[in-house]
N, C-alpha and C positions, 0 to 999 in steps of 0.2 A: 776442277776442282780442288778446293783446299784438303790441306794436310788433314782435320780434324772429318774430314766426309769421308774421304779416305779410310780409315783408321775404322768407324761408324761402319762401312762395307765389309770389312775384313770381321768384324765382333757379326756382322749378320752371317756372316759363313760359318764360324765357330756355331751359331745360332739355329744353326740350319737343322738339325733334327728333332729342336722346340716347335719350330714353324712345321715343320713333315706333322708331328703329332698335334698341334692345332688341325691344320688340314684333315684331319683324321679322324677329328672331334678328341682326342683323346686328353684332354683338357685336363685331366688333373698328370696325368704321368710328365703334362710340357710344364703342369706349376709346379712340379715338387724341381724338375729341372733346374730353371728357371728361377727356384728359392735358391739352390746351392751357387749359382751363375753371378747372382746380384750382390750376394756375401763374397764374394770376389770380387764383384766391381759392381757398388754399389752404382756407383755415375754412370753405368751403360745408356746411354741415351736407345740403343735401338732394344736391350732388354727391356727397355722400362716401357717402351711402347709395344711390346708385344703383352707384356702384364697389365697393360691396358687393356687392352681386347680380354684377356682369361678374367680377369675382374669383373670384367663388365658380364660374358657370358656363365662365369660361375656363380656369382651372384646377384645381377640383374639388376631390379632396382633400389635391392636393398645397399648396392655396391656404387653407387652414384658417385658419391663421396668423397670415395674412396678412389674411384677412376678421374673425377678429375682434379683431384691433389696431384695423382701423378701425372698430368699432364701437364701442370702447374711445371712439376720437377724436370719435363720433356722440354719445355720451352724456355726455360731456366738455360737449359745443358744447350741450347741451343744460339743460347748468347743476344747480344743484341741483334744480329742477321738471321734471328730464327733458323739456326739453318738445318736444315732434315734431309737426311737421303732420299732418292725416290721411292726406294720399298717403304722406307718411315712413313713417308708422306698420305701412304695409299693405306696401312693400318691404322695409324690414326684416323685417319677422314672415314675410314668404314667403321671401327669404331663409334668414333659420333656421330653417325648416320644411324647406328642398328639403335643407337640411345635415343634417336629422335634428337640429338642437340645440333640440326643442323641451323636452328635458332634457339638459343634458349632462353626459360623463361624467366632463369635467375643471373646474379650477376657472379664475373666470375674473371679471377687476376690473373690478367693477360701477359703481368712484365713483370722481371721482379725488378727493372731497373727503376720501373717510372713509380711502382705500388699503384697505377691508376686501376678503379673498378670501371668495369666497362660493360655495356650489353651487346655480343654480336654473335654472329653465327660462325662461330668456331671452326667448323670444314672450310668454310666460304673464308674466314681472316687466314689461313693457312697460307690458304694458294694466291692469297692477295700482294700477303707478305714475300712466297716467292718468287712471285711477279714481280714484285718492285725491285726483289735481287737481282731475278734475270727478265730485264724487260724485251732482251730480244727473243723469247720463247713463248709463240703465242701459244704450245700446248697449254700453258700455267694459264695463260688469260681465256682462254677454252671454256678449262674448267673452273675459272672465276665465273664465268658467264654463267654455264650453268648451275653451279650449286648454289647462285644469286638468284637462279630462276626459281630453287626448288625454292631458297627461302621467303622467295615476293620482294627481292629488296630491288625495285624495281627503277632507281638510279642506275643501283651499277651492272644490273641487266642492261640498261640503255646504251651507259658509257663503255660496256664490255665489248656487246654486241658490237659496236658501231667502230670498238678499236682493232676487233676483228676485222672486219670487212675491208681497213683502210691498210690493215698491213694482209691482206691474204690476197686481196679485191677477188674475192672467188663468190662466182653466184650465189652460192648458197645462203655466204655470210651477209649477202645482202639481203634474203626473205629473210631472214634471221634477222638480221638489225631491222629490218623495217615491221616483221610481226612486233618485236620490240617496241621502237615507235609507236605503232597501235596500241599495240598492249596498256602504254602509258598514257597516251590523249583519249581514248576512245572505252565508252562501258561497254565491257566483255558480254561473250554471248551468256548469260547461266545454264548451258548444259549444248551439246552436242547437235542432239536430236528433239523435236515437236517443240512443245512451249519454253521459249527461251532460246531455240538457233541459231536466233538472228540477235546482232545489239542492235542500240540506238542510237542516234545521229550522236555525233559529239558536239558536245557544246560551242564546242567555237572549229569549226567547220575547215580552216585554214591550218589547225593544229594538225594535222594528217598531211600536209601537202610533204612533207619527210620522205616519209614513209610511204608514202603512194612513190615517191621518188627514187626508194632505196630499194622499194622490191620492181621498178620498172630500168634498173640497173643491171636486172638479171638476166635483164632480155624478154621478148615481150609474148614469148610463145611459154603457157602450161604446158609442162610436160610430164606434169602429174594432178590426179584431181586434188591433193591438197595443195599446190601452188596455186589451182586455181581457185582452189578453198578461200584461202588467203587475200589473194587480188580483190576477190569480189564481196570480203568481209569489209575489208580497210575500203573500197568505194562504196560500200551501204553507208557505212558509219560515216562518211563525208557529207549524207544528203541528197537532194533532190538532185543535184547538178549533177552527181555520178550519174543516177539513174538510165541517161542515154547510154557513158560507155560500160555499164553491167551487163544491160541487155546485147550490148555491139561483141563484148566480149564472149557472153555466154551462146550467142549464135552461130562466134566465129570458133571458137576452142570448146564450148562444150556440145557440139553436135551430137557426138556420136564416143562412143569410147569404151571407158570402163565401167561398170554402173555405179557407182561412186562418183565420176564425175559427172556419167545423167543425172544423178541422183542429186549433187548438188547444183548442175543446174535449172533444175524443173522448183526445186527449191525457192530458192535464191528470185530468179524468174515471178515466182509466185506472188516472194514477198515485194519485192521491189512495184508492182503490176497492184497491188495491194495497197498501197506507202501511196500511188500514183492519184488512186482514184478512177476520178473518169478520164482523168488529164491525159490517160494512154491507153484507156477502152479497147482502141483499135488493133492494138497492140497483142489481143489474144487471137485474134483471125490467124494474125503466121504464127502463135504458139501452136495455135491446134494443129495449124498445116503441117509445122515440123511434128507435134506428137503424130498424127496420121500417116507423115513418114518413115519417122523412127516404128513403128507398130507392122509396118508393113517390111521392112530394109531386114530389121534385127528379128532373129528367129525367139530368139534370149524375154525379150520385149516381148512378143509377142504374148508370150508364155506365165508371166509378172504381173499383177494385175494393178499394181502401183501405175502402171504407164497408160490403163484405162482409163483409173480414175481421172488422171491428169489429162487424157484427151477429153472425157464428159466436162471435167471443169470448166476445161477452154473453150468450149462447144456451146455448153452456156452462156456464156460474157466475150463469145465474140458475135460482129457486129455484122458481119456476109448474110445476108439471109440466106441463102443457102447451106450454112453453116451445120443446120441440123440435118438435111437430108444427105450432103456427104459423110457427117459422120456415119449415120446408120447405116450408109451402101458400104462404107468400110467395116461395121462389125460386123456386116449380112456377108460380106467374104470370104473375113477373118474365122467365122464359124463354119461356112462350108470348109475352108484348107483344117482347119487343127481342132474343130468343136464336138469329135469324136473323142479323144483324149484330154482335153483342154475345155474347162465352166468358163474362162475370162471373154470372154466375147460374146457367150448370152448372157451370162450377168450383167454384162455391160448393155448389153440392148434390154433387159429389164429394167435397168438402175435409172437408162437416162430418161426417162421423162421423172424422174423422183430428183435426178440433178438440175433438169432443168427449171421445175419448178420452186425448186429450196432456193436458187441462186438467182433466177431472170424471171419469174413470176412467166416464164415464157407456157404456151400448151402444148398438146397431145404430140411425142414426131411419132407413135405406131400407133395406131385403130386401135380402137380396145381389143377388137376380133382375136387382133395379127397377136396382140400383147396377152392373149386369153389362152392363144396358141400356146404361145412358147411358154407361158407358166407352167401349163401341166406339162409338155414335154422337160423341161428345168426341171421341174419335180420327179418325172419320171425318172430320169437320166439321171439325176447328181444327190438323190434323195437319202444316201448311204454316208455322204459327209457329214462329217462334224460338225462342219461351219454353214451345213443350210440353213438350223434354224436364224442365227443373224440374218443369214445374206434373204431369207425372205421378208422377213422381217422390215430389214431394210425395204427394198423395190418394192412393199406395198401398202410402206407408213403414211405418206401421200394423195392415198388415192382407196378412200373408203368402200368406192363398189368394188373395184378392182382387188382388195385387201379382202371381202367378203366371198369374192369369187373363188380363192386361192381357197382359201381357210375350207370353204364348202368340198373342195378337192382335197385338202390335208383331212381333212374327218372323213372322208369316205377310207381314205389310208387307214385313219384308227380304226375302223369300225370293222376291217380286214382279219382273218385269223391268221395268224402268223406260222407258218407251214416251213421255215429254213430260216437262216438266219439274214437273209438279207431281204425278206418281208418282215424280222420279228427286229432289224432295226430301222426302215421306215414305218413301222407304229412306234416305234418308243421314240421317233423324231416326230412324228405325227403328235401325238400323246403331248407332249410336251409342249407343242406350239401352241396347242387347244390351251393346253392349264396357260402360260405364259401371254393366253390372252386376257383370262380371269380377270374381273376386276378386284380392287383393293378392298371392297367391303365383301367379298366372297370367303367364308366358313366350310374349310373340306369338313367331309362327312368320315366316318369311321369304314364305308364302304367303297371311296376315294380314294385309303390310304392302301384298301387291301386289295385293290383292284391294281395296283402297282406294282405291289408285294406278290402278288400270283404271278404278275409279267414278268417279272425277278427270276421268281421260280424255272417259271417257262425256261426265259432265256439261259437258264445253267445248262441246258442241254447242249448249247453251241459251243459250250466254255470247256466241256469234258474232260477232251483231251490236251488240252490246252496246257503247258506246263507252268509250275506257279509263278514263274517269272511274269509272266502274260496278262496285261487285265484285262478279267473276264468283261465281253460282251453285255451283259445283263449287269454290270456294276448298278450304270446310269439308274437304270428304274429303280433297285434296289437305296439309291440316294436319296432318288426322289420322294420315296415312299415314306423312306427318315425324313425329311423336309415336311410331308403334310403331318406326322403326328407332332413335330414339335411345333406348327403352324395350330395346332390344335390345343396344345400344351396352352399356348402366349393366351390363347383366347379367356383360362381358366388353369391358373397357373397353380393352382389350388391343389387340384387331382394328378398328380403324379404319375400316375399310368402310361398316357402314353409319353411321355419322357422315360420313363425308365424300358417301353417296349422298343422306342428309339434307339434306345443302347444296346439292348437284347440284339435289335436285328442288324446294326451295327457293326456287333462281335459275328454273326452269321457273315455278313459280307467280306468281315476280315478273312475266319478263316476258309469260304468255301477262293477269295481271291487275296493271299496273301500281300501283292503289292498293291491294292488297293491305296493309296497313300489316302483319299478325302475322306477316308470312313477311318482312317487311325488318327487324323489328327481331330475330328471331329467328336472321335472318343473322348481323347485327352481334355478337350472343351468341356464335354458333358458332363466326366468322372472328377472334373473338379468342381462343375455346379454343384451337383448332386454330393459335395462333401468328400469325396472317396479319392485324395488324387493320388493315393496310392497307385490303383488301380489304372494309375493312366503308363508310369514308367513301362510296363512294354512295350507302348505303341509310339514313346514316346522314340528308345531304341531304335525301335524295327524301321520309324523313319528315315533314322541314318544320315542326320542333317549333315549337308559341305559349312566347310568356316564363310564360304559365303553366301549359307543361306540366314546363319544365326542374328545376321539382324532382322531381315524380312519377317522367318518364323518361329525363332524360338519364343518369342512376346507370350504366346497363349499356352507356355509350363510356367514363364516364370512373373508373369506381371500381376498386379491386384493379390498379393501375399504368395506367391508362389514360395520364397522363403520360408515362411511364419508354416505352410502346408507340412515344407519338408523336415522341417525340425518336430513337428507335431505327429507325422507319420511316423517317425525314423526311418525316413527312405531318402536321404537327403545325398547321395553317393554323388550326385551331379552336381550337388555347388559346392562339393571339395577336390581334392585334386583332380586334373586328368579327367571330371567332370563335360560340363558342354559349356555349364555357368564362366569355368576357367578360360573354355577354349575359345567362348566368347567376347571375355576381358581381354586374352591376349590377342584378338582378331581386330580390336577395336586399340589396343596399342600397335602392332604392325604399321594397321590403316596408316596411321598416323606420319609413321616413323616412314614407310614406302609409298607415299600417295606422291609424296617430291621429288620421289625416286622415278618415276611413271612420266612426272613432266619432263623430266631431265631426260628418260629415254624418246620423248615422243620431240621433243625441240633436234636431240641427236640424229634423228632417223628423218628428221622434216613433217612430222604428222600435225602439222596445227591442230585440224581440224577437234582431234581426241582432247587437248588441252582443258576445253570450258568440262568436258566430262569428267574429265579427271578431278578438275579443279571443286566442283560440283557434289565431287560423290565423297570426298575428304572433308569438304565442310559439314555435307550432311551427314557423315556416318559421327562424325566432332557432335554436330547436335542433334542426333540421331535420340527422337521420342525413345524409341525401345530402349536405348543405350543410358539415358537419364533415370530413366523406371529403372535398368535391372542395377544400377549404381544402390539406390534405394534399395533393393529386395538385397542385395550384398551386403549392406549395409544394417539391415533387419539380422540375416542368416549370421553375421561375424557376430553380433551381441545376443541372441539367441544361444549359439550354439559354442560361443568362449566363454572359459571365466571372465568375471566382469571388468577383473581388472587389464584383460588384456585389452590395448587402444587398438581401436581402427587401423587399418593398411595406411600409411605414408598416402602411398597412389591412390588408395578408393574417395582420402579425405579430400588428395588433391582434383578427384572427378567431382567431387560432390561441391567441391566452393566452387570448382569451374563451370558446371551445372545454375548452380544457384547465382553467379554471376549475370551471365547472362541471359536467365533465365527475369532475373533485376534490369537486365535494362530491356527488356522486352523482344530478345531475342526470342522467334520461336524455336519449340522443338520438332523437328523434321521427321513425318509420319513415314518411315519406310514401312510401314508394318503391310505383310502379304496375306492379303486372305483366302489365294486362290485356291486355296487346300480347304477351305471354306466351301462347299458345295452349294449352288444357288439355283434355284429356283429360275427367279427372276421375274423378269414382266412385273405384273406392277402388287407383286405378293410380298410378303412382308419377309426381311433382310431373317436367311438362320444367324447370322453373324449378332443382329440384332436380338433378335429373340435368347440367344445365349449367355448376353452380355452378363459376367462374372457377378458384379457388382449393381443394386440397385440404383444406390446413387445417382449412377452412370459411367464414365468409362473415363480413364486415365490423360489428362491434361495438362497444358503448361500450367493449370495452376494450382492441378493436384500436386505436379511436383516440386513446384515453388514451398509448397508447404512443408515437406515430406525431407524433403536433401536441405531445408531449412536446418529442421528437428534436428533430423541425424549428424546437421557440423556442428550443431547445440551439443549433441551428446561425447563430439570429436572433441569440441573444444573446450569442454565441463573435465574429460581425460585425462588433456594434455595441458589442463590448467590458465589455459584462455579464457577469452570473451563470450559469452551466451548473449546472446543476442533475441531477444524479445520477439514473438511471432504474432502476426495479425494476418487471422482467418474472417473473411467477409465470401459472400457468396460467389457461388461458381465452383470450388474449387473440385465439387463430385468427391467430399469426404462423404466415410460410412460413419453415422453415429461411434462406434467406437473407435476409430482413427479419429477423429477428431477429438474425443476427450481424451488419448492419450498425444495427441501435441500438446491438449490445455493443458492437464494435469500434468505429465513427463515435462513439459516444456518449465511449467512453474515452479516445479520442486529441481530443477536445473538453476534458473534464472537466482531462485532465494540464497537454495546450497552454494553456488557461486559468487554472490554476494559476500553470503558471511566468511566463504575462507576465505574472504579478501578485508573483515573487517568493516565490513559495510552492511545497515540490517533494511532491508526493505519493508515497507509499512503495511504491515499486516501477516507479514511472513508466508505461512504454510495452515493459518488457521481458517476450515472449512475446507479447505482444498477434496481432501475425500471424502467430502459428508454426501455429496451426489452419486456413490459408485452405481449405485443400483439402479440407478435412472439413464447414469451415464454409460453403463454398460449394461445391454439387455441383452436378451436370448433371444434369437433371431430366429423364423418357423426357417429362411433359407437356408438350406446346409452351407453352405460357400460364403453367407457372411456369420454363422455361428465358426466356422474357422477361422475365418478371420479377426471377428472377436476377441475370440481365446487369443489368437496372435499379439491381437494387442494389448490386451493382459498381464500373459510372458512381458513382455517389452515392457509395460510398466513398472511390473515385477521388479527386471532385473536393472530399471534407471534409479529406479529407489533403492536396491542393495546396492548400486553404485555409487549413491550419494550420499547413504549408510554408510558404508564404509571409510570415504572421503572425512565425512564427516565427525566419525565416530574418533578414526586416524587426531585429529587436529582437536577435537575438547578432551583427549587426554591430557590429566594436570602434568603442570611443566615444572620443574625447579623453579622457583622465582618468581613464576607468573600466578596470576588469581586465574582462578578458573572462568570461564566466559558462561554467564548463564544463556543467553539466550542461546548460544549452539547447543549445551546441554538441551534444555526446550529443544530444538531441531532434532537432536538423536531421539531424543524420546518419544516426538510426532513422528517423526521417521517410524522408529520401531512398530511403534502400531499402524501405522501405513500401510507395513508390510504384512501384517497379521487381516487387517481391512480389506489388501487386495485382494490377499488369496484367498481370505471368507468369499467375497463374490463368485470369485471365480468359480470357488465349488458350488458355488449357488448353483450356477450359470449348469456346469455339467449336470449337478444333481440334477433339473429341469429337463433338459434334456435329454438325459437318459428315463426320465418317465414317458416320452414320448414314444408313443405305437407307429410301427408303418404304419401309414395310410392305403396300404395298395394290394390291391390284388389281384395276383400271376398267375398265366397260365404252367402246369407243371415243369416245361421245359426251361423257365424261367429259374426256378426257385432257389435253385443254385447261382446262378449272377444276380438274383437279388440278395440272399442268404450274403456272399460275399463282398456286395456293397455293405452292409450293414455291417457286416466284421469289420470291415474298413473303417467306416465311422465309431466304432466302440472302441478300438486301436487307438484313436485320434484321441477318444475322451478317458483315455485309459494311462494315455503316454500324461497327456499337461496333468492329471493327479499325480503320476510322478511327477512332472520338474517341477509343480507346486509345493511339494515336501520342505 
């Protein structure tokens, strides 16, 4: 150890109280003590290192430049050898990782000696420099590998893992080096399960020989499911020549064992035989035999339907003429053994003919009479299960005669009067099956709605004694009644009675069943649809969305004008500090930093199969449609709720730029939105998700995002004195009329004024730009579109104010300079434009205020309707106040 390192370690002991404060999150106390220490010891590397961390924690993104400045000082103090104590290295890399600077997207000064600017992964670079100084310390080399993996620095990753294996000769590093070679040379699976779970073949099959050799040097036995996964994936990438080896490996080393190992075995063998086509058709008989053996021998497998599905798949494709009979016999034996408690064998027997028909166009395995008896028995025994609907539809899909027979049985259950909870559930499932079988052209009538509502009311008796935290058994019937009301409304949207009734009934459902999330989620959607977003807030709060749900579920509250609605209804607490929007923003930032760390954890634990999904989620959240739409809404909220001179936050502008650049390059947004909380009847009936679409122009799309993100980037560039770009609007953006008018008029204002401030004159200037406000901004019939129009007008007014204030300042007479006539004209034009925009906004409000509710409501719904009308009027009143 050098003398300097010894001195720094001594200083670290002196600074222990500061480290203790930081560990206990007493950052203010730590910062005060550190400031005093640095006054006496300004060149203390340990003190500067902990200052880096404290500054990052206390100032966040606003303190980024300061942190990097401190980091430069730390590196300079380390000298040419970039010396740092072990504790110092840990704190520096921790800070850089938390900042998301494992891979910087800007240039940073690394060395005061060379004054060279280079783009690097800072945390990784620190370990690389230390390893160069101490090449015998393989712990440092391991960190180089892990950080390179996190930063996706493939060449360094390959080199470091190979060096680790050569140094340690450990089997673990042979496998890891093999993984790195495979990762570098072959296309990777896009995720760990489902579509994309297997790699495409490598362009150069020979390039994977080194990967295979390295993994082979770890030994021929696959001691864990992860080792089996890795070897099978490398072989699969190597192409058809390796298929026999994969089959041998699967049958010798994954015939039994953990669920993960056997699952990987089934999936990889299925993929190999799928890619092989008819060439290896005879292999399916061996797979059938294995699946049959496994179901007989392994008790847990006999209770897992995935294994039955594999057996049926193998049977359908097997070449043995007796394969079907053998499988039927096995399933019948299993049904006798466990059929009283497990439905899997019986379900497989009912499904075998459908699978045979789908995969191999083979004949029936079970006679119609025997099948009918089984179907009746299955319905009687398992009709209370929530999955019964999809199961019945599955095993009757390929045979219309059998389907009729089963549905006749179902109809009998539907006609029965329910006398207890069991019969009630049977009746609901039977009625649901019959409803889902209706053709797409079917239009529900009031009687259908009331039949389901009566069923809901009757079902409440069976949940009377349940605690409030339990879901009512009647909820499903109530939600179906609501769905039918919305379907009726969709055929005649001018009549709002079904829509109001749907809201009323949803409120009744959540009153009786507070934890019915389906009802609350739909209420948020419907309250926004009827122009009363304020009414949705209590339900949003009750959803209690966790951080992991924000990307999937928050869109129902935010997208398509959620920010404007919050401002207009003076209910934007969820958009402010501590609200859900801030939490979602923090989640996107945190996952961008943490997911690379998860890659390191996976490699440290040799969990290779997790890496594709980690990388997929990392990429998907970065390009998430919900994320990009939220950036647009956040920009809107900031401009509408902040004085016009306040520039959009840097991190928001950075996000908009990244989104716009990706969309410009054709990078598709990943739609991760989850609609499962919008209850759907299914079958051929219209989707509630489509019926309740907020905008008549269509859904949020990449084209819509591209236009709106470019517009808000122009606002940011104008505020910062940058370059305003022209925006081209074509077909397919799904912009509403008011949105398009905002982009066109607002964009023109920014472009012309930006040019004028830089001494240029755009042809035509602002002549005629505000002449058609009456046709561009109209008073829509649909309440949500009204709010979107008012939001667009208010945004346009803010843009005009922003341009006017900048222009008026520039147009002031300056000593010794002649006043610009052109600037003066633009100032006058914008002054008049402000009045024109205000006038148009107030005209729209006046027109909407003259409209009367065209809804006759029951006395019990009067308070609800009055509440919605009050919420709508408050929006108009608040708009008037904002337009003064």
